[in-house]
N, CA, C and O atoms as CSV, one atom per row, in Angstrom:
chain,resi,resn,atom,element,x,y,z
A,1,UNK,N,N,0.841,-1.178,0.000
A,1,UNK,CA,C,0.000,0.000,0.000
A,1,UNK,C,C,0.890,1.246,0.000
A,1,UNK,O,O,1.867,1.327,0.745
A,2,UNK,N,N,0.540,2.193,-0.831
A,2,UNK,CA,C,1.321,3.428,-0.891
A,2,UNK,C,C,0.867,4.390,0.204
A,2,UNK,O,O,-0.310,4.410,0.564
A,3,UNK,N,N,1.797,5.186,0.736
A,3,UNK,CA,C,1.422,6.134,1.783
A,3,UNK,C,C,0.539,7.249,1.228
A,3,UNK,O,O,0.602,7.551,0.036
A,4,UNK,N,N,-0.282,7.863,2.079
A,4,UNK,CA,C,-1.139,8.961,1.609
A,4,UNK,C,C,-0.305,10.150,1.136
A,4,UNK,O,O,0.769,10.432,1.667
A,5,UNK,N,N,-0.827,10.829,0.137
A,5,UNK,CA,C,-0.140,11.989,-0.441
A,5,UNK,C,C,-0.804,13.286,0.032
A,5,UNK,O,O,-0.126,14.285,0.274
A,6,UNK,N,N,-2.107,13.261,0.159
A,6,UNK,CA,C,-2.872,14.477,0.430
A,6,UNK,C,C,-3.539,14.451,1.789
A,6,UNK,O,O,-3.773,13.390,2.367
A,7,UNK,N,N,-3.841,15.647,2.289
A,7,UNK,CA,C,-4.499,15.789,3.585
A,7,UNK,C,C,-6.014,15.833,3.462
A,7,UNK,O,O,-6.720,15.577,4.438
A,8,UNK,N,N,-6.528,16.155,2.271
A,8,UNK,CA,C,-7.969,16.144,2.058
A,8,UNK,C,C,-8.584,17.496,1.771
A,8,UNK,O,O,-9.785,17.575,1.513
A,9,UNK,N,N,-7.807,18.556,1.807
A,9,UNK,CA,C,-8.353,19.893,1.561
A,9,UNK,C,C,-7.794,20.524,0.277
A,9,UNK,O,O,-7.899,21.735,0.084
A,10,UNK,N,N,-7.211,19.716,-0.583
A,10,UNK,CA,C,-6.594,20.235,-1.806
A,10,UNK,C,C,-7.648,20.460,-2.902
A,10,UNK,O,O,-8.696,19.814,-2.922
A,11,UNK,N,N,-7.342,21.390,-3.804
A,11,UNK,CA,C,-8.197,21.662,-4.965
A,11,UNK,C,C,-7.605,20.931,-6.168
A,11,UNK,O,O,-6.462,21.185,-6.547
A,12,UNK,N,N,-8.363,20.041,-6.760
A,12,UNK,CA,C,-7.852,19.183,-7.823
A,12,UNK,C,C,-8.272,19.622,-9.225
A,12,UNK,O,O,-8.138,18.842,-10.167
A,13,UNK,N,N,-8.769,20.832,-9.389
A,13,UNK,CA,C,-9.306,21.274,-10.666
A,13,UNK,C,C,-8.309,21.415,-11.802
A,13,UNK,O,O,-8.691,21.298,-12.966
A,14,UNK,N,N,-7.043,21.662,-11.497
A,14,UNK,CA,C,-6.071,21.915,-12.567
A,14,UNK,C,C,-5.446,20.652,-13.148
A,14,UNK,O,O,-4.732,20.719,-14.148
A,15,UNK,N,N,-5.705,19.506,-12.534
A,15,UNK,CA,C,-5.177,18.258,-13.076
A,15,UNK,C,C,-3.808,17.869,-12.564
A,15,UNK,O,O,-3.314,16.786,-12.878
A,16,UNK,N,N,-3.178,18.747,-11.768
A,16,UNK,CA,C,-1.886,18.418,-11.163
A,16,UNK,C,C,-1.672,19.284,-9.934
A,16,UNK,O,O,-2.183,20.400,-9.832
A,17,UNK,N,N,-0.906,18.738,-9.010
A,17,UNK,CA,C,-0.587,19.457,-7.775
A,17,UNK,C,C,0.868,19.233,-7.408
A,17,UNK,O,O,1.404,18.140,-7.592
A,18,UNK,N,N,1.501,20.269,-6.892
A,18,UNK,CA,C,2.863,20.140,-6.376
A,18,UNK,C,C,2.790,19.511,-4.990
A,18,UNK,O,O,2.060,19.977,-4.115
A,19,UNK,N,N,3.568,18.436,-4.810
A,19,UNK,CA,C,3.593,17.775,-3.500
A,19,UNK,C,C,4.922,17.998,-2.779
A,19,UNK,O,O,5.004,17.820,-1.564
A,20,UNK,N,N,5.960,18.386,-3.518
A,20,UNK,CA,C,7.256,18.755,-2.934
A,20,UNK,C,C,7.778,19.945,-3.736
A,20,UNK,O,O,7.816,19.895,-4.965
A,21,UNK,N,N,8.176,21.001,-3.055
A,21,UNK,CA,C,8.755,22.159,-3.734
A,21,UNK,C,C,10.227,21.892,-4.045
A,21,UNK,O,O,10.911,21.213,-3.279
A,22,UNK,N,N,10.712,22.421,-5.160
A,22,UNK,CA,C,12.105,22.283,-5.541
A,22,UNK,C,C,12.449,23.258,-6.641
A,22,UNK,O,O,11.560,23.888,-7.213
A,23,UNK,N,N,13.743,23.394,-6.949
A,23,UNK,CA,C,14.163,24.427,-7.903
A,23,UNK,C,C,15.066,23.936,-9.024
A,23,UNK,O,O,15.225,24.649,-10.014
A,24,UNK,N,N,15.664,22.757,-8.920
A,24,UNK,CA,C,16.642,22.307,-9.915
A,24,UNK,C,C,16.050,21.461,-11.034
A,24,UNK,O,O,16.515,21.517,-12.172
A,25,UNK,N,N,15.040,20.690,-10.717
A,25,UNK,CA,C,14.463,19.734,-11.651
A,25,UNK,C,C,13.044,19.434,-11.185
A,25,UNK,O,O,12.739,19.555,-9.999
A,26,UNK,N,N,12.179,19.043,-12.112
A,26,UNK,CA,C,10.826,18.630,-11.738
A,26,UNK,C,C,10.656,17.152,-12.031
A,26,UNK,O,O,11.012,16.676,-13.109
A,27,UNK,N,N,10.112,16.433,-11.066
A,27,UNK,CA,C,9.697,15.047,-11.272
A,27,UNK,C,C,8.178,15.088,-11.362
A,27,UNK,O,O,7.495,15.348,-10.371
A,28,UNK,N,N,7.657,14.830,-12.552
A,28,UNK,CA,C,6.212,14.786,-12.772
A,28,UNK,C,C,5.800,13.322,-12.716
A,28,UNK,O,O,6.184,12.525,-13.572
A,29,UNK,N,N,5.022,12.977,-11.708
A,29,UNK,CA,C,4.683,11.572,-11.472
A,29,UNK,C,C,3.179,11.368,-11.480
A,29,UNK,O,O,2.403,12.314,-11.349
A,30,UNK,N,N,2.783,10.106,-11.636
A,30,UNK,CA,C,1.372,9.758,-11.551
A,30,UNK,C,C,1.217,8.424,-10.837
A,30,UNK,O,O,2.128,7.596,-10.816
A,31,UNK,N,N,0.039,8.240,-10.253
A,31,UNK,CA,C,-0.278,6.973,-9.598
A,31,UNK,C,C,0.674,6.640,-8.467
A,31,UNK,O,O,1.084,7.505,-7.692
A,32,UNK,N,N,1.018,5.345,-8.393
A,32,UNK,CA,C,1.885,4.889,-7.304
A,32,UNK,C,C,3.290,5.469,-7.380
A,32,UNK,O,O,4.047,5.387,-6.413
A,33,UNK,N,N,3.641,6.047,-8.507
A,33,UNK,CA,C,4.979,6.608,-8.663
A,33,UNK,C,C,5.142,7.946,-7.935
A,33,UNK,O,O,6.267,8.422,-7.782
A,34,UNK,N,N,4.058,8.552,-7.489
A,34,UNK,CA,C,4.172,9.801,-6.739
A,34,UNK,C,C,4.939,9.551,-5.441
A,34,UNK,O,O,5.797,10.348,-5.064
A,35,UNK,N,N,4.635,8.456,-4.765
A,35,UNK,CA,C,5.351,8.121,-3.525
A,35,UNK,C,C,6.830,7.866,-3.789
A,35,UNK,O,O,7.687,8.310,-3.025
A,36,UNK,N,N,7.130,7.150,-4.873
A,36,UNK,CA,C,8.526,6.904,-5.234
A,36,UNK,C,C,9.233,8.215,-5.544
A,36,UNK,O,O,10.394,8.401,-5.178
A,37,UNK,N,N,8.533,9.127,-6.220
A,37,UNK,CA,C,9.112,10.426,-6.561
A,37,UNK,C,C,9.413,11.246,-5.304
A,37,UNK,O,O,10.442,11.916,-5.228
A,38,UNK,N,N,8.521,11.189,-4.331
A,38,UNK,CA,C,8.770,11.901,-3.074
A,38,UNK,C,C,10.012,11.344,-2.382
A,38,UNK,O,O,10.836,12.105,-1.874
A,39,UNK,N,N,10.146,10.030,-2.362
A,39,UNK,CA,C,11.337,9.413,-1.755
A,39,UNK,C,C,12.592,9.797,-2.542
A,39,UNK,O,O,13.636,10.076,-1.952
A,40,UNK,N,N,12.489,9.811,-3.867
A,40,UNK,CA,C,13.627,10.201,-4.703
A,40,UNK,C,C,14.033,11.646,-4.403
A,40,UNK,O,O,15.223,11.956,-4.348
A,41,UNK,N,N,13.052,12.527,-4.211
A,41,UNK,CA,C,13.349,13.931,-3.907
A,41,UNK,C,C,14.132,14.047,-2.600
A,41,UNK,O,O,15.023,14.889,-2.488
A,42,UNK,N,N,13.812,13.215,-1.616
A,42,UNK,CA,C,14.545,13.229,-0.344
A,42,UNK,C,C,15.992,12.790,-0.546
A,42,UNK,O,O,16.909,13.386,0.019
A,43,UNK,N,N,16.199,11.745,-1.356
A,43,UNK,CA,C,17.557,11.264,-1.659
A,43,UNK,C,C,18.336,12.349,-2.402
A,43,UNK,O,O,19.494,12.624,-2.085
A,44,UNK,N,N,17.686,12.962,-3.392
A,44,UNK,CA,C,18.343,13.994,-4.188
A,44,UNK,C,C,18.733,15.201,-3.339
A,44,UNK,O,O,19.798,15.785,-3.538
A,45,UNK,N,N,17.870,15.575,-2.393
A,45,UNK,CA,C,18.173,16.716,-1.534
A,45,UNK,C,C,19.446,16.472,-0.732
A,45,UNK,O,O,20.233,17.393,-0.517
A,46,UNK,N,N,19.648,15.236,-0.293
A,46,UNK,CA,C,20.879,14.888,0.437
A,46,UNK,C,C,22.103,14.986,-0.463
A,46,UNK,O,O,23.228,15.104,0.023
A,47,UNK,N,N,21.886,14.936,-1.782
A,47,UNK,CA,C,22.973,15.065,-2.749
A,47,UNK,C,C,23.104,16.496,-3.261
A,47,UNK,O,O,23.903,16.769,-4.157
A,48,UNK,N,N,22.322,17.406,-2.692
A,48,UNK,CA,C,22.405,18.807,-3.084
A,48,UNK,C,C,21.556,19.172,-4.289
A,48,UNK,O,O,21.774,20.216,-4.904
A,49,UNK,N,N,20.592,18.330,-4.635
A,49,UNK,CA,C,19.704,18.590,-5.778
A,49,UNK,C,C,18.294,18.819,-5.246
A,49,UNK,O,O,17.734,17.973,-4.548
A,50,UNK,N,N,17.733,19.969,-5.583
A,50,UNK,CA,C,16.392,20.331,-5.141
A,50,UNK,C,C,15.389,19.930,-6.220
A,50,UNK,O,O,15.344,20.531,-7.294
A,51,UNK,N,N,14.581,18.901,-5.922
A,51,UNK,CA,C,13.632,18.372,-6.898
A,51,UNK,C,C,12.202,18.718,-6.515
A,51,UNK,O,O,11.751,18.428,-5.407
A,52,UNK,N,N,11.511,19.332,-7.434
A,52,UNK,CA,C,10.079,19.586,-7.283
A,52,UNK,C,C,9.361,18.306,-7.699
A,52,UNK,O,O,9.727,17.690,-8.699
A,53,UNK,N,N,8.351,17.905,-6.946
A,53,UNK,CA,C,7.553,16.730,-7.311
A,53,UNK,C,C,6.126,17.192,-7.565
A,53,UNK,O,O,5.497,17.831,-6.721
A,54,UNK,N,N,5.636,16.854,-8.744
A,54,UNK,CA,C,4.288,17.219,-9.143
A,54,UNK,C,C,3.501,15.946,-9.423
A,54,UNK,O,O,3.945,15.086,-10.184
A,55,UNK,N,N,2.331,15.831,-8.802
A,55,UNK,CA,C,1.422,14.719,-9.077
A,55,UNK,C,C,0.529,15.133,-10.241
A,55,UNK,O,O,-0.303,16.031,-10.113
A,56,UNK,N,N,0.713,14.469,-11.373
A,56,UNK,CA,C,-0.122,14.741,-12.547
A,56,UNK,C,C,-1.190,13.642,-12.575
A,56,UNK,O,O,-0.982,12.567,-13.137
A,57,UNK,N,N,-2.317,13.933,-11.964
A,57,UNK,CA,C,-3.369,12.931,-11.824
A,57,UNK,C,C,-4.380,12.972,-12.954
A,57,UNK,O,O,-5.213,12.073,-13.068
A,58,UNK,N,N,-4.324,13.995,-13.792
A,58,UNK,CA,C,-5.164,14.043,-15.000
A,58,UNK,C,C,-4.234,14.210,-16.191
A,58,UNK,O,O,-3.647,15.272,-16.403
A,59,UNK,N,N,-4.113,13.139,-16.961
A,59,UNK,CA,C,-3.177,13.160,-18.084
A,59,UNK,C,C,-3.859,13.654,-19.360
A,59,UNK,O,O,-3.244,14.352,-20.166
A,60,UNK,N,N,-5.107,13.297,-19.537
A,60,UNK,CA,C,-5.831,13.723,-20.733
A,60,UNK,C,C,-7.153,14.337,-20.329
A,60,UNK,O,O,-7.970,13.653,-19.711
A,61,UNK,N,N,-7.399,15.582,-20.646
A,61,UNK,CA,C,-6.451,16.489,-21.298
A,61,UNK,C,C,-5.436,17.014,-20.292
A,61,UNK,O,O,-5.781,17.372,-19.166
A,62,UNK,N,N,-4.204,17.051,-20.710
A,62,UNK,CA,C,-3.141,17.549,-19.830
A,62,UNK,C,C,-3.219,19.072,-19.767
A,62,UNK,O,O,-3.596,19.723,-20.741
A,63,UNK,N,N,-2.866,19.625,-18.631
A,63,UNK,CA,C,-2.881,21.071,-18.436
A,63,UNK,C,C,-1.613,21.649,-19.069
A,63,UNK,O,O,-0.567,21.734,-18.426
A,64,UNK,N,N,-1.722,22.039,-20.323
A,64,UNK,CA,C,-0.550,22.495,-21.074
A,64,UNK,C,C,0.121,23.712,-20.448
A,64,UNK,O,O,1.349,23.776,-20.400
A,65,UNK,N,N,-0.648,24.662,-19.976
A,65,UNK,CA,C,-0.030,25.867,-19.411
A,65,UNK,C,C,0.783,25.532,-18.161
A,65,UNK,O,O,1.844,26.118,-17.946
A,66,UNK,N,N,0.305,24.605,-17.338
A,66,UNK,CA,C,1.058,24.209,-16.145
A,66,UNK,C,C,2.316,23.426,-16.525
A,66,UNK,O,O,3.354,23.577,-15.881
A,67,UNK,N,N,2.233,22.590,-17.565
A,67,UNK,CA,C,3.420,21.856,-18.019
A,67,UNK,C,C,4.468,22.835,-18.544
A,67,UNK,O,O,5.660,22.646,-18.300
A,68,UNK,N,N,4.047,23.867,-19.254
A,68,UNK,CA,C,4.986,24.891,-19.735
A,68,UNK,C,C,5.630,25.611,-18.550
A,68,UNK,O,O,6.832,25.875,-18.573
A,69,UNK,N,N,4.854,25.929,-17.524
A,69,UNK,CA,C,5.424,26.553,-16.315
A,69,UNK,C,C,6.505,25.664,-15.705
A,69,UNK,O,O,7.564,26.143,-15.299
A,70,UNK,N,N,6.224,24.375,-15.646
A,70,UNK,CA,C,7.189,23.416,-15.102
A,70,UNK,C,C,8.450,23.401,-15.971
A,70,UNK,O,O,9.567,23.412,-15.453
A,71,UNK,N,N,8.268,23.376,-17.281
A,71,UNK,CA,C,9.400,23.338,-18.206
A,71,UNK,C,C,10.256,24.600,-18.104
A,71,UNK,O,O,11.468,24.545,-18.312
A,72,UNK,N,N,9.646,25.715,-17.792
A,72,UNK,CA,C,10.395,26.960,-17.657
A,72,UNK,C,C,11.376,26.902,-16.489
A,72,UNK,O,O,12.362,27.640,-16.470
A,73,UNK,N,N,11.113,26.035,-15.520
A,73,UNK,CA,C,12.027,25.869,-14.386
A,73,UNK,C,C,13.280,25.113,-14.808
A,73,UNK,O,O,14.361,25.374,-14.281
A,74,UNK,N,N,13.151,24.166,-15.765
A,74,UNK,CA,C,14.303,23.384,-16.203
A,74,UNK,C,C,13.929,21.951,-16.517
A,74,UNK,O,O,12.782,21.671,-16.864
A,75,UNK,N,N,14.888,21.033,-16.399
A,75,UNK,CA,C,14.684,19.641,-16.795
A,75,UNK,C,C,13.501,18.971,-16.083
A,75,UNK,O,O,13.130,19.332,-14.967
A,76,UNK,N,N,12.931,17.985,-16.775
A,76,UNK,CA,C,11.784,17.236,-16.261
A,76,UNK,C,C,12.067,15.745,-16.363
A,76,UNK,O,O,12.596,15.269,-17.366
A,77,UNK,N,N,11.710,15.022,-15.321
A,77,UNK,CA,C,11.698,13.561,-15.349
A,77,UNK,C,C,10.262,13.151,-15.065
A,77,UNK,O,O,9.676,13.580,-14.071
A,78,UNK,N,N,9.691,12.320,-15.937
A,78,UNK,CA,C,8.355,11.796,-15.666
A,78,UNK,C,C,8.489,10.396,-15.093
A,78,UNK,O,O,9.417,9.661,-15.428
A,79,UNK,N,N,7.549,10.034,-14.222
A,79,UNK,CA,C,7.565,8.719,-13.590
A,79,UNK,C,C,6.136,8.185,-13.538
A,79,UNK,O,O,5.253,8.794,-12.933
A,80,UNK,N,N,5.928,7.048,-14.177
A,80,UNK,CA,C,4.586,6.462,-14.224
A,80,UNK,C,C,4.661,4.947,-14.207
A,80,UNK,O,O,5.636,4.363,-14.680
A,81,UNK,N,N,3.644,4.316,-13.669
A,81,UNK,CA,C,3.571,2.857,-13.694
A,81,UNK,C,C,2.697,2.452,-14.885
A,81,UNK,O,O,1.633,1.851,-14.740
A,82,UNK,N,N,3.192,2.807,-16.049
A,82,UNK,CA,C,2.487,2.635,-17.316
A,82,UNK,C,C,3.564,2.537,-18.381
A,82,UNK,O,O,4.724,2.865,-18.133
A,83,UNK,N,N,3.185,2.091,-19.552
A,83,UNK,CA,C,4.114,2.080,-20.670
A,83,UNK,C,C,4.578,3.504,-20.947
A,83,UNK,O,O,3.786,4.444,-20.877
A,84,UNK,N,N,5.859,3.664,-21.261
A,84,UNK,CA,C,6.382,5.013,-21.522
A,84,UNK,C,C,5.780,5.622,-22.781
A,84,UNK,O,O,5.870,6.831,-22.991
A,85,UNK,N,N,5.168,4.794,-23.616
A,85,UNK,CA,C,4.543,5.286,-24.846
A,85,UNK,C,C,3.046,5.469,-24.605
A,85,UNK,O,O,2.352,4.527,-24.223
A,86,UNK,N,N,2.562,6.671,-24.827
A,86,UNK,CA,C,1.131,6.924,-24.756
A,86,UNK,C,C,0.594,7.297,-23.390
A,86,UNK,O,O,-0.622,7.345,-23.206
A,87,UNK,N,N,1.457,7.560,-22.435
A,87,UNK,CA,C,0.998,7.918,-21.092
A,87,UNK,C,C,1.480,9.292,-20.685
A,87,UNK,O,O,1.555,10.210,-21.501
A,88,UNK,N,N,1.803,9.420,-19.416
A,88,UNK,CA,C,2.241,10.696,-18.864
A,88,UNK,C,C,3.482,11.238,-19.565
A,88,UNK,O,O,3.516,12.401,-19.965
A,89,UNK,N,N,4.498,10.395,-19.714
A,89,UNK,CA,C,5.737,10.843,-20.351
A,89,UNK,C,C,5.517,11.373,-21.752
A,89,UNK,O,O,6.076,12.402,-22.130
A,90,UNK,N,N,4.705,10.671,-22.519
A,90,UNK,CA,C,4.406,11.119,-23.883
A,90,UNK,C,C,3.638,12.433,-23.878
A,90,UNK,O,O,3.938,13.332,-24.664
A,91,UNK,N,N,2.648,12.550,-22.995
A,91,UNK,CA,C,1.838,13.768,-22.939
A,91,UNK,C,C,2.696,14.977,-22.574
A,91,UNK,O,O,2.577,16.037,-23.187
A,92,UNK,N,N,3.560,14.812,-21.572
A,92,UNK,CA,C,4.445,15.915,-21.167
A,92,UNK,C,C,5.420,16.232,-22.300
A,92,UNK,O,O,5.638,17.402,-22.618
A,93,UNK,N,N,6.004,15.209,-22.907
A,93,UNK,CA,C,6.970,15.420,-23.993
A,93,UNK,C,C,6.347,16.180,-25.161
A,93,UNK,O,O,6.990,17.047,-25.753
A,94,UNK,N,N,5.113,15.863,-25.489
A,94,UNK,CA,C,4.456,16.562,-26.602
A,94,UNK,C,C,4.324,18.053,-26.307
A,94,UNK,O,O,4.585,18.882,-27.178
A,95,UNK,N,N,3.925,18.396,-25.099
A,95,UNK,CA,C,3.794,19.810,-24.732
A,95,UNK,C,C,5.161,20.482,-24.731
A,95,UNK,O,O,5.329,21.572,-25.279
A,96,UNK,N,N,6.125,19.827,-24.115
A,96,UNK,CA,C,7.465,20.408,-23.982
A,96,UNK,C,C,8.111,20.644,-25.345
A,96,UNK,O,O,8.636,21.727,-25.604
A,97,UNK,N,N,8.075,19.645,-26.208
A,97,UNK,CA,C,8.752,19.788,-27.502
A,97,UNK,C,C,8.103,20.879,-28.360
A,97,UNK,O,O,8.790,21.545,-29.135
A,98,UNK,N,N,6.808,21.062,-28.230
A,98,UNK,CA,C,6.127,22.067,-29.049
A,98,UNK,C,C,6.170,23.474,-28.460
A,98,UNK,O,O,6.126,24.459,-29.197
A,99,UNK,N,N,6.257,23.570,-27.116
A,99,UNK,CA,C,6.086,24.885,-26.512
A,99,UNK,C,C,7.273,25.408,-25.715
A,99,UNK,O,O,7.468,26.620,-25.634
A,100,UNK,N,N,8.074,24.515,-25.121
A,100,UNK,CA,C,9.225,24.980,-24.333
A,100,UNK,C,C,10.209,23.827,-24.142
A,100,UNK,O,O,10.205,23.186,-23.091
A,101,UNK,N,N,11.048,23.554,-25.137
A,101,UNK,CA,C,11.967,22.403,-25.048
A,101,UNK,C,C,12.921,22.478,-23.857
A,101,UNK,O,O,13.541,23.510,-23.600
A,102,UNK,N,N,13.023,21.362,-23.137
A,102,UNK,CA,C,13.968,21.197,-22.033
A,102,UNK,C,C,14.448,19.754,-22.061
A,102,UNK,O,O,13.853,18.901,-22.720
A,103,UNK,N,N,15.541,19.489,-21.332
A,103,UNK,CA,C,15.996,18.108,-21.176
A,103,UNK,C,C,14.917,17.331,-20.440
A,103,UNK,O,O,14.270,17.847,-19.529
A,104,UNK,N,N,14.733,16.081,-20.850
A,104,UNK,CA,C,13.676,15.289,-20.258
A,104,UNK,C,C,14.047,13.819,-20.266
A,104,UNK,O,O,14.761,13.354,-21.154
A,105,UNK,N,N,13.558,13.090,-19.271
A,105,UNK,CA,C,13.733,11.645,-19.208
A,105,UNK,C,C,12.420,11.045,-18.722
A,105,UNK,O,O,11.675,11.678,-17.974
A,106,UNK,N,N,12.140,9.801,-19.160
A,106,UNK,CA,C,10.887,9.148,-18.786
A,106,UNK,C,C,11.158,7.827,-18.070
A,106,UNK,O,O,11.871,6.962,-18.578
A,107,UNK,N,N,10.576,7.693,-16.883
A,107,UNK,CA,C,10.604,6.442,-16.137
A,107,UNK,C,C,9.238,5.784,-16.333
A,107,UNK,O,O,8.202,6.410,-16.108
A,108,UNK,N,N,9.246,4.541,-16.745
A,108,UNK,CA,C,8.004,3.795,-16.949
A,108,UNK,C,C,8.330,2.453,-17.555
A,108,UNK,O,O,9.498,2.102,-17.721
A,109,UNK,N,N,7.306,1.709,-17.882
A,109,UNK,CA,C,7.489,0.384,-18.460
A,109,UNK,C,C,7.952,0.537,-19.905
A,109,UNK,O,O,7.290,1.188,-20.713
A,110,UNK,N,N,9.092,-0.070,-20.220
A,110,UNK,CA,C,9.623,-0.025,-21.584
A,110,UNK,C,C,8.873,-1.059,-22.444
A,110,UNK,O,O,8.143,-1.896,-21.913
A,111,UNK,N,N,9.049,-0.997,-23.728
A,111,UNK,CA,C,8.412,-1.939,-24.640
A,111,UNK,C,C,8.975,-3.338,-24.417
A,111,UNK,O,O,10.067,-3.657,-24.888
A,112,UNK,N,N,8.236,-4.160,-23.706
A,112,UNK,CA,C,8.643,-5.537,-23.447
A,112,UNK,C,C,7.426,-6.326,-22.990
A,112,UNK,O,O,6.387,-5.750,-22.667
A,113,UNK,N,N,7.560,-7.620,-22.966
A,113,UNK,CA,C,6.468,-8.457,-22.514
A,113,UNK,C,C,6.251,-8.276,-21.024
A,113,UNK,O,O,7.204,-8.061,-20.275
A,114,UNK,N,N,5.010,-8.363,-20.595
A,114,UNK,CA,C,4.661,-8.205,-19.196
A,114,UNK,C,C,5.052,-9.402,-18.353
A,114,UNK,O,O,5.186,-10.517,-18.856
A,115,UNK,N,N,5.230,-9.159,-17.079
A,115,UNK,CA,C,5.571,-10.182,-16.102
A,115,UNK,C,C,4.445,-10.285,-15.081
A,115,UNK,O,O,3.562,-9.429,-15.022
A,116,UNK,N,N,4.489,-11.328,-14.294
A,116,UNK,CA,C,3.539,-11.512,-13.204
A,116,UNK,C,C,4.335,-11.582,-11.912
A,116,UNK,O,O,5.386,-12.220,-11.861
A,117,UNK,N,N,3.842,-10.931,-10.873
A,117,UNK,CA,C,4.527,-10.986,-9.599
A,117,UNK,C,C,3.972,-9.991,-8.621
A,117,UNK,O,O,2.967,-9.333,-8.891
A,118,UNK,N,N,4.616,-9.879,-7.492
A,118,UNK,CA,C,4.205,-8.921,-6.471
A,118,UNK,C,C,4.501,-7.506,-6.960
A,118,UNK,O,O,5.277,-7.301,-7.893
A,119,UNK,N,N,3.870,-6.550,-6.313
A,119,UNK,CA,C,4.122,-5.158,-6.683
A,119,UNK,C,C,5.599,-4.820,-6.544
A,119,UNK,O,O,6.176,-4.186,-7.428
A,120,UNK,N,N,6.213,-5.234,-5.448
A,120,UNK,CA,C,7.632,-4.942,-5.224
A,120,UNK,C,C,8.493,-5.539,-6.334
A,120,UNK,O,O,9.399,-4.882,-6.848
A,121,UNK,N,N,8.205,-6.789,-6.702
A,121,UNK,CA,C,8.970,-7.439,-7.775
A,121,UNK,C,C,8.800,-6.685,-9.090
A,121,UNK,O,O,9.782,-6.418,-9.783
A,122,UNK,N,N,7.562,-6.341,-9.436
A,122,UNK,CA,C,7.305,-5.676,-10.710
A,122,UNK,C,C,7.925,-4.282,-10.759
A,122,UNK,O,O,8.440,-3.869,-11.798
A,123,UNK,N,N,7.879,-3.564,-9.657
A,123,UNK,CA,C,8.488,-2.228,-9.641
A,123,UNK,C,C,9.991,-2.322,-9.849
A,123,UNK,O,O,10.580,-1.492,-10.541
A,124,UNK,N,N,10.608,-3.328,-9.253
A,124,UNK,CA,C,12.043,-3.538,-9.446
A,124,UNK,C,C,12.328,-3.998,-10.876
A,124,UNK,O,O,13.254,-3.502,-11.518
A,125,UNK,N,N,11.539,-4.939,-11.369
A,125,UNK,CA,C,11.704,-5.498,-12.718
A,125,UNK,C,C,11.634,-4.416,-13.793
A,125,UNK,O,O,12.416,-4.430,-14.744
A,126,UNK,N,N,10.705,-3.488,-13.644
A,126,UNK,CA,C,10.499,-2.444,-14.655
A,126,UNK,C,C,11.180,-1.125,-14.300
A,126,UNK,O,O,10.944,-0.103,-14.944
A,127,UNK,N,N,12.025,-1.156,-13.273
A,127,UNK,CA,C,12.770,0.028,-12.841
A,127,UNK,C,C,11.845,1.192,-12.511
A,127,UNK,O,O,12.071,2.323,-12.939
A,128,UNK,N,N,10.805,0.897,-11.747
A,128,UNK,CA,C,9.850,1.902,-11.295
A,128,UNK,C,C,10.124,2.213,-9.823
A,128,UNK,O,O,9.247,2.093,-8.968
A,129,UNK,N,N,11.360,2.613,-9.557
A,129,UNK,CA,C,11.814,2.793,-8.183
A,129,UNK,C,C,12.386,4.189,-7.962
A,129,UNK,O,O,12.698,4.915,-8.906
A,130,UNK,N,N,12.511,4.537,-6.694
A,130,UNK,CA,C,13.117,5.828,-6.357
A,130,UNK,C,C,14.544,5.901,-6.881
A,130,UNK,O,O,15.004,6.967,-7.292
A,131,UNK,N,N,15.252,4.763,-6.869
A,131,UNK,CA,C,16.631,4.742,-7.375
A,131,UNK,C,C,16.685,5.037,-8.874
A,131,UNK,O,O,17.586,5.733,-9.343
A,132,UNK,N,N,15.725,4.510,-9.615
A,132,UNK,CA,C,15.669,4.783,-11.058
A,132,UNK,C,C,15.356,6.251,-11.316
A,132,UNK,O,O,15.896,6.853,-12.244
A,133,UNK,N,N,14.484,6.824,-10.492
A,133,UNK,CA,C,14.160,8.245,-10.632
A,133,UNK,C,C,15.389,9.097,-10.328
A,133,UNK,O,O,15.687,10.041,-11.060
A,134,UNK,N,N,16.104,8.769,-9.251
A,134,UNK,CA,C,17.328,9.496,-8.900
A,134,UNK,C,C,18.320,9.439,-10.053
A,134,UNK,O,O,18.890,10.461,-10.434
A,135,UNK,N,N,18.529,8.247,-10.612
A,135,UNK,CA,C,19.478,8.093,-11.733
A,135,UNK,C,C,19.041,8.926,-12.939
A,135,UNK,O,O,19.884,9.529,-13.603
A,136,UNK,N,N,17.747,8.971,-13.230
A,136,UNK,CA,C,17.250,9.756,-14.359
A,136,UNK,C,C,17.448,11.245,-14.130
A,136,UNK,O,O,17.813,11.977,-15.049
A,137,UNK,N,N,17.207,11.694,-12.897
A,137,UNK,CA,C,17.424,13.113,-12.564
A,137,UNK,C,C,18.901,13.456,-12.732
A,137,UNK,O,O,19.238,14.467,-13.348
A,138,UNK,N,N,19.765,12.634,-12.194
A,138,UNK,CA,C,21.193,12.903,-12.325
A,138,UNK,C,C,21.626,12.924,-13.790
A,138,UNK,O,O,22.498,13.705,-14.170
A,139,UNK,N,N,21.027,12.081,-14.598
A,139,UNK,CA,C,21.358,12.030,-16.033
A,139,UNK,C,C,20.918,13.320,-16.737
A,139,UNK,O,O,21.680,13.883,-17.522
A,140,UNK,N,N,19.688,13.795,-16.460
A,140,UNK,CA,C,19.251,15.015,-17.138
A,140,UNK,C,C,19.985,16.244,-16.639
A,140,UNK,O,O,20.088,17.244,-17.350
A,141,UNK,N,N,20.496,16.170,-15.417
A,141,UNK,CA,C,21.296,17.288,-14.882
A,141,UNK,C,C,22.774,17.110,-15.167
A,141,UNK,O,O,23.582,17.964,-14.803
A,142,UNK,N,N,23.140,16.005,-15.817
A,142,UNK,CA,C,24.542,15.677,-16.126
A,142,UNK,C,C,25.401,15.620,-14.879
A,142,UNK,O,O,26.508,16.160,-14.861
A,143,UNK,N,N,24.903,14.970,-13.832
A,143,UNK,CA,C,25.670,14.867,-12.576
A,143,UNK,C,C,26.151,13.457,-12.377
A,143,UNK,O,O,26.813,13.165,-11.382
């Protein structure tokens, strides 16, 4: 079970909410990956990297103006428990490439056959972990 993200008084109308403030990079996550992104942000902070974590809970239609605001801050890493094609990463990439290009990396299920197993096993198998997010952030920041 993933830990709670919200307290219950948030406004969800814009399709995304910031759950961790940061200034160096944005991790845009969805679903169970929001918790992993929060943990990754804590690891990154210990390494001197300030990561903003945004929960993008409405992918279609994506809030283009908010994605552009995020891109204006700098590099973006998306994290989703979905195929990297046709999900959050693709939606963010489409907005970014057309409106405000920045370095970007996508964490998600790569094109491969599916496996069966526990959530922990599958997250490790498909690299849907805080460690994978940290590595992607370091790669887009060239650290």
